[in-house]
Steps between C-alpha positions, in 0.01 A plus 500: 500500500308659216156649455231285346415554137137566410438144382657348812281713722194412292560126517579509871866403471603783733396604845529856625672606179807279548602205284580185698747236391325201347565173689633191327260242356388187677598278207638540152452306180868408495445303820204316348595430138201272433269793549566597140276213396205635699239643261463875451204715407443775249691823493376832383719787412387850485644772289263744641321775334331567831337812627757687697243589755537661842880501473507859618411374847817292512756677282491867593716724286487274195304565184235268640386782725369663182328193362137528611396241248636155439732390224350157443739210542563217267639193668727289287670271749297349778459155644154377579654207677556756770301368794415723794538295823130525594392356165773234512379373838135516390567291188708252701205457739248472217705240312620309807866579428743472792753781517847412643457682833686225690814553293471875450344730757421749226194290418347522847267783393444759229673753725819295544510424128464868413788577737713237328423656161692804624823303549587357158875487432502394134287393205529134600401576859186669368427216257506252788194669652348577165494132402351389832226758466407366158412161648168634634366567148297203378179608326421759235319701768825519699687651208214738438505609867874559482479712186191686615676601823782643292268688264311655793822633650619619160173686452551685829842607373347634179614226262313495169696231314707205627711239325539202727736203516395152604693172535297190401787257571478577870147368498504225238797341681272441800203372303306819430387513139627782281145589399398539864765768546408688182125478567541652847715788384281566197192525723676759718607694190144516374377617839773765526402632159128519572509614864824699526562612139847342513616341177763227525713250312653169609862400441583133551842432653748216468658410834872515434603284799317204342635303201466689170304204360232559766478863396471405135218259580317771694544742209347251256205444734446876516554559128130492403427772758807696388392488137141593581609797713350367823859507623697793364861392524777273631726575797785340695509515881630335822863463613717699261861426600617168357205473261607701194255614236679299232360175647159604368608624158322234293166561672528876459595477135198275445286762675646767273418293191140479623478877546494480882615803702801430725655631822729357771624578850865598454758717673333485842744292707709379204728721293445700186599198290158351584337809352713467187399135469131581542530749215729306266414134574131528587423802279302659784300815435494602868725423798375466858699657788810579288694702755848390382498671159745780595770231532513487118480840325489341154206279595328799658537688172344202320203504740452869424533450125255209495260664750499197732286566807631402845232431761664612825377394845676728750370379836552131430858574389564648845312231692690223319834673568578561133575859602526666839251774424280632221758777451745234378278405205601634155187709455690826453747327265215360291330839477823674403584244230151456356441142620127426498370361828187475711446493877321189627421289805635148534321250727363790705344284773847375591701821469259749654491709186210526258528735206434827679765408759752455218414842360549650847837325533630624166388857557646498850834381364531706181265800527395468137337779303162497330676458165701203626192326635323571172778324310486199734123464473508554123760224461285277719197550278685473171679185616183328617356199321140621496320608184594817316156641578556445872842664478345801328241528779768500768727740315207737467435484876865576563506788251188659651648492848842630396347785299401663825865532599638628170 
């Protein structure tokens, strides 16, 4: 048995400093194939330019012990469809939604559901619970409550900018109007800006497990908001394996012709060929997850040459069994070869890891230097889709903090 890492101890995954084997799940998506039709909610990814605050209390001996002031985090990949169990049950009660407690004991209480969140075995296993959770979101106020809960937690972690994914098809497929979803999230964004000084952008995602024609229809419905800037870019999410990027080529090329920014989940569970397709077929400017790039040195060199940012989500990669531990992620390889990447949280309510937890996990695994963290945070800022003025503000904050350690 091994000692707990800092992030495991912080999220309560360990007891008495010892890691326990994670039990098998109650059900899996493979056993319930129709679950893929259940609507999903909105995802927010965070490439965080967060304040690395109080890390010295958890990571003794690292450079963090010298950081008495935060390096503010920018979150690039985060999923606001990430429902904490307490809020999920409250919205279900408020909207008179029956959760499937008779079929799945995980839905007996917020406590049992939280415990089940700690036993995901794959991306599809997670999506099964993710889609069920989305069913409690009905009104604009529900979406606002969901996003506001995320922004409050992000604020505690020192986040100053977030770029968030959401999935309208999960909601429109069950009768919730697209505008209801956008109105709720926009209200939370405005509140986060005024009350928490967090700026944010929305990225609308196509659900790749649904027919490409459905995704194209959603894109065209969202196009006015994409062109106005209310929504900043287009993404591709949901089950990766078996749903190649090339299926969505025509929609992405249309987005490119309209000047829309583009990203896609690729190289998480599927191989590096999905990353190549996202770059060459979809003409993506960023790639989400992207942990398989070392499988193709030539493609990795192209990513470096074209300065393509990868938004990595370390804790979710472990929780979804993409890798056994954070140490298995190609963070050192990317640093050594000049691949630009950011550290983010992915559906943090489900994986027990908000942005600060992901920073803990990476530092615990790789013991990075101040200079290495500076390069990660700089890439995160420069690869963001906020305004140039906002980038300059964040780069200045970073420079002022780092100057003290020159």
